[in-house]
C-alpha positions in Angstrom: -22.5 60.8 124.2 -23.3 63.8 122.0 -21.9 67.3 122.1 -24.2 70.2 122.6 -24.2 72.8 119.9 -22.8 75.4 122.3 -19.8 73.2 123.0 -19.2 72.6 119.3 -19.3 76.3 118.6 -17.0 77.1 121.5 -14.4 74.6 120.1 -14.7 76.1 116.7 -14.2 79.6 118.1 -11.1 78.4 120.1 -9.6 76.9 117.0 -10.1 80.2 115.1 -8.6 82.1 118.0 -5.6 79.9 117.9 -5.2 80.6 114.2 -5.3 84.3 114.9 -2.7 84.0 117.7 -0.5 81.9 115.4 -0.8 84.4 112.6 0.2 87.2 115.0 3.2 85.1 116.2 4.3 84.6 112.5 3.5 88.0 111.0 4.1 90.3 114.0 6.2 92.6 111.8 3.4 93.0 109.2 0.7 95.7 109.5 -2.0 93.7 111.3 -5.2 95.1 112.7 -8.2 93.5 114.4 -10.4 93.9 111.3 -8.0 92.0 109.0 -7.4 89.3 111.7 -11.2 88.9 112.2 -11.9 88.8 108.5 -9.2 86.1 108.1 -11.1 83.7 110.4 -14.7 84.7 109.5 -15.5 86.7 112.7 -16.5 90.2 113.3 -13.8 92.4 114.9 -15.9 92.9 118.0 -16.6 89.2 118.5 -12.9 88.4 117.9 -11.8 91.0 120.4 -14.2 89.7 123.1 -13.4 86.1 122.5 -9.7 86.6 122.3 -9.7 88.5 125.7 -11.8 85.8 127.3 -9.5 83.1 126.0 -6.1 84.7 126.5 -6.7 87.4 129.1 -5.7 90.4 126.9 -6.8 92.1 123.7 -5.4 91.0 120.3 -3.6 94.4 120.1 -1.9 93.8 123.5 -0.9 90.3 122.5 0.6 91.6 119.2 2.5 94.3 120.9 3.9 91.8 123.3 5.2 89.7 120.4 6.7 92.8 118.9 8.4 93.9 122.1 9.8 90.4 122.6 11.4 90.5 119.2 12.6 94.1 119.8 14.3 93.0 123.0 16.3 90.4 121.1 17.3 92.9 118.4 18.3 95.5 121.0 20.4 93.0 122.9 22.4 92.2 119.8 23.0 96.0 119.5 23.4 96.2 115.7 20.3 98.4 115.1 19.3 101.7 116.6 16.1 101.9 118.7 14.3 103.6 115.8 15.4 100.9 113.4 14.2 98.2 115.8 10.9 100.0 116.2 10.2 99.8 112.4 11.8 96.3 112.1 9.2 94.8 114.4 6.3 96.4 112.7 5.6 99.4 114.8 4.9 102.6 112.9 5.2 105.0 115.9 8.4 105.4 117.9 6.5 107.0 120.7 3.9 104.1 121.0 6.7 101.6 120.7 8.8 103.3 123.5 5.8 103.6 125.8 4.7 100.0 125.4 8.3 98.8 125.7 8.7 100.7 129.0 5.3 99.4 130.3 6.3 95.7 129.6 10.0 95.7 130.3 10.2 98.4 133.0 12.8 100.5 131.2 13.0 102.5 128.0 14.4 100.8 124.9 17.5 102.9 124.9 18.3 102.0 128.5 17.5 98.4 127.8 19.9 98.4 124.9 22.7 99.9 126.9 22.2 97.7 130.0 21.3 94.3 128.4 23.7 94.1 125.4 26.2 92.1 127.4 23.8 90.6 130.0 23.0 87.5 127.9 26.4 87.1 126.3 27.3 83.4 126.1 23.8 82.3 127.0 22.0 80.0 124.6 19.3 81.9 122.7 16.5 79.7 124.0 17.5 80.5 127.6 18.1 84.2 126.9 14.6 84.4 125.3 13.0 82.9 128.4 15.0 84.9 130.9 14.2 88.2 129.2 10.6 87.6 128.2 8.5 90.8 128.8 5.8 90.8 131.4 2.3 91.5 130.1 -0.5 93.8 131.4 1.7 96.4 133.0 3.1 94.1 135.7 6.7 95.5 135.4 7.7 98.1 138.0 9.4 101.1 136.6 13.1 100.9 137.1 13.1 97.2 138.0 13.7 94.9 135.1 11.9 91.6 135.6 14.1 88.7 134.6 12.3 85.7 136.0 
């Protein structure tokens, strides 16, 4: 049984997409853009964006912002940093963009989240808290209703 060239290329592309996703997971706080990510795996930015969306259901930028928002949620729950400090700590350069995306994913603004959730996960193991408070992608959160499932 031999593999077709199309199948081999698809497997190579999936491996490169995994490397891109893993890099975003590790380096979310660094200034990453699609051009740099694509260059790192030998793809064009357009090809990377199309293939990433096909494989994972969202753009590389949306995936990266979700990683950043997940980390921001943890930092806000601990309550030691201000919303602005958290914004920059997770790699966002615009407080407005950070707040907008946070609200889209979580269903409430970062400042409201910080005020309401600081004690919500007290005593909960961090692995459970992370799962319970994971943000919802692709604008699925309803405004005013935090999704904790």
